[in-house]
C-alpha positions in Angstrom: 89.3 85.4 100.9 91.4 86.2 97.8 90.2 88.0 94.7 92.0 87.9 91.4 91.2 90.8 89.1 93.3 89.9 86.0 95.5 92.5 84.4 95.8 96.1 85.0 97.7 98.6 82.8 98.3 102.4 83.0 98.5 104.7 86.0 97.4 102.8 89.2 96.4 105.0 92.1 97.0 103.3 95.5 95.9 104.5 98.9 95.1 103.2 102.5 93.7 104.1 105.7 90.7 106.3 105.0 90.1 106.2 108.7 86.6 107.6 108.4 88.1 110.8 107.1 85.3 111.7 104.6 86.9 114.9 103.6 90.2 113.2 102.7 88.3 110.6 100.7 86.4 113.1 98.6 89.5 115.0 97.9 91.2 111.9 96.6 88.2 111.3 94.3 88.8 114.8 92.8 92.5 113.8 92.2 91.4 110.7 90.5 88.8 112.6 88.3 91.4 115.2 87.4 94.0 112.6 86.4 91.4 110.5 84.5 92.2 107.4 86.6 89.1 105.2 86.5 87.9 103.2 89.5 89.2 100.0 87.8 92.7 101.4 88.3 92.3 102.4 92.0 93.2 100.2 95.0 92.6 100.7 98.7 94.7 98.6 101.2 91.9 98.7 103.9 91.0 100.5 107.2 88.3 102.4 105.6 86.9 102.9 109.1 88.8 104.2 112.1 89.7 107.4 114.1 87.6 110.1 112.4 83.9 111.0 112.6 82.3 109.8 109.4 82.7 106.0 109.2 79.2 105.5 107.5 79.9 108.1 104.8 83.3 106.8 104.0 82.0 103.1 103.6 79.1 104.4 101.4 81.4 106.5 99.2 83.8 103.7 98.8 81.0 101.2 97.7 79.5 103.8 95.3 82.8 104.7 93.8 83.5 101.1 92.8 87.3 101.0 93.5 89.0 97.8 94.4 89.5 97.5 98.2 90.6 94.8 100.7 89.6 94.7 104.3 91.8 96.0 107.0 91.8 94.8 110.6 89.2 97.3 111.6 86.6 96.0 109.1 87.4 92.4 110.1 86.8 93.2 113.7 83.6 95.2 113.0 82.3 92.1 111.0 83.2 89.9 113.9 81.4 92.2 116.3 84.7 92.4 118.3 85.1 94.9 121.2 88.4 96.3 120.0 89.9 97.5 116.6 92.5 94.7 116.4 95.2 97.3 115.5 97.8 95.4 117.6 98.4 98.4 119.8 100.5 97.6 123.0 98.1 97.2 125.8 97.8 100.3 128.0 99.6 102.4 125.3 98.0 105.7 124.3 96.7 104.3 121.2 95.1 101.5 122.9 93.5 103.9 125.3 92.3 106.1 122.4 90.9 103.2 120.5 88.4 102.6 123.4 86.9 105.8 122.5 86.7 105.8 118.5 86.2 102.0 118.0 82.8 101.9 119.9 81.8 105.1 118.2 82.5 103.7 114.8 80.8 100.3 115.7 77.6 102.2 116.7 77.2 103.7 113.2 77.3 100.4 111.4 74.1 99.4 109.6 73.3 96.5 107.4 74.5 98.2 104.2 77.9 98.8 105.6 78.2 95.3 107.0 77.2 93.8 103.7 79.8 96.0 101.8 82.7 95.2 104.2 81.7 91.5 104.1 82.2 91.6 100.3 85.8 92.7 100.4 88.6 90.3 100.1 91.6 90.0 102.4 93.9 89.9 99.3 93.8 91.2 95.8 95.9 89.6 93.2 96.6 91.0 89.6 99.3 91.3 87.0 100.9 94.7 86.2 103.6 95.1 83.5 104.2 91.3 83.5 104.6 91.2 87.3 102.4 89.4 89.8 101.1 91.9 92.5 99.4 90.9 95.7 97.7 93.6 97.9 97.6 92.9 101.6 96.8 94.9 104.6 99.6 94.3 107.2 101.5 91.0 106.9 100.5 87.8 105.1 99.7 85.7 108.2 98.8 88.6 110.4 96.7 91.4 109.2 97.8 93.6 112.0 101.5 93.2 111.5 103.4 96.4 111.1 106.0 96.4 108.4 108.0 99.6 107.8 110.9 100.7 105.5 113.0 99.6 108.4 111.7 96.0 108.6 114.3 93.7 107.6 114.0 92.7 103.9 114.2 89.0 105.1 110.6 89.5 106.5 109.4 91.2 103.3 110.9 88.5 101.2 109.2 85.6 103.2 105.8 87.3 102.4 106.9 87.9 98.7 107.8 84.2 98.5 104.7 82.9 100.2 102.4 84.9 97.8 104.6 84.1 94.8 104.7 87.8 94.2 107.0 90.2 92.3 105.3 93.2 94.1 103.5 93.5 97.4 101.3 96.5 98.0 100.5 96.8 101.7 98.9 99.1 104.2 98.5 99.4 107.9 101.8 101.0 109.0 100.5 104.5 107.9 103.9 105.6 106.4 104.6 105.8 102.7 107.7 103.9 101.4 109.0 101.5 98.9 111.7 98.9 99.2 113.5 97.1 96.3 115.8 94.1 96.2 116.8 92.5 93.0 113.6 92.2 91.0 111.2 92.2 93.9 109.4 95.3 95.4 107.4 96.2 98.5 105.2 99.3 98.4 103.2 101.1 101.1 101.2 104.1 99.7 100.7 105.6 103.2 97.3 106.7 104.4 94.9 109.4 103.5 93.1 109.7 106.9 96.0 110.7 109.1 99.2 112.6 108.5 102.4 110.6 108.5 104.1 112.2 111.6 106.2 114.3 109.2 105.3 117.7 110.5 102.7 118.4 107.8 98.9 118.3 107.7 98.8 116.7 104.3 98.4 113.0 103.9 99.8 110.6 101.2 98.8 108.3 98.4 100.8 106.8 95.5 100.5 106.3 91.8 102.2 103.4 90.1 102.9 103.4 86.3 104.2 101.1 83.7 106.8 103.3 81.8 109.2 101.8 79.2 108.8 98.4 80.7 109.5 99.4 84.3 107.1 99.9 87.2 107.5 103.5 88.7 106.3 104.9 92.0 105.5 108.4 92.7 104.2 109.5 96.2 101.8 112.4 96.3 100.6 114.7 99.0 96.8 114.9 99.6 95.5 118.2 100.9 91.9 118.4 102.2 89.7 120.3 104.8 91.6 118.8 107.7 90.3 121.6 110.0 86.6 120.6 109.4 87.5 116.8 109.9 89.1 117.8 113.2 86.0 119.8 114.2 83.8 116.8 113.5 86.0 114.7 115.8 85.6 117.3 118.5 81.8 117.5 118.1 81.5 113.7 118.5 83.9 113.6 121.5 86.4 111.4 119.7 90.0 111.6 121.0 91.2 115.2 121.0 94.8 114.0 120.6 93.9 112.7 117.1 92.0 115.8 116.2 95.1 117.8 117.2 97.2 115.6 115.0 95.1 116.5 112.0 95.4 120.2 112.8 99.2 120.2 113.6 
């Protein structure tokens, strides 16, 4: 399902990967309020639910906040009543093993309200920004769980830009903030707010796009939140201790 939302102008706050991290999500709400960015100018790239302990609170906050969001692979698999998260982890890898702990826990928390909200979310959002056509996707275009990084060849990114007839792709899933530009085309990943980006810091990341003097600018911002409390909740609910340690360290 695609959703066209028309034209957006002014600062645009983009984030992904809430990952059931309610403390990070409420910290981001404070950022938006302090910067006077309305929900109509905020976009989430999916995976509202994942590793942390408060999946229900995260979904309910997102719904009440009224920001634009697409589904991630986790939401799609929860809606399909699948037995795994669909994150495309290598079978037998550490992340695959850990997902067998956190995914059933998250699935057990889902109620009718949460399923109804997730089912209302599109797989793509399309809008115009500063005269450019923008498409929001989660992973890849034909594979929601595809990992696309800064290092992914431009030819792969161009294939998706061409397939969506887009000037700008805003994507998620990979967890690492970056942008890549070739000629007049751009690929943006704001990073995620629910887990740190393996950069030695406890903060997480989001991005703000702006249309300044006819150009689209991108600024990546650190998000600080009560990561120690988030980690404690993970411990209390017997979620993977390795992910809790990631939040702390």
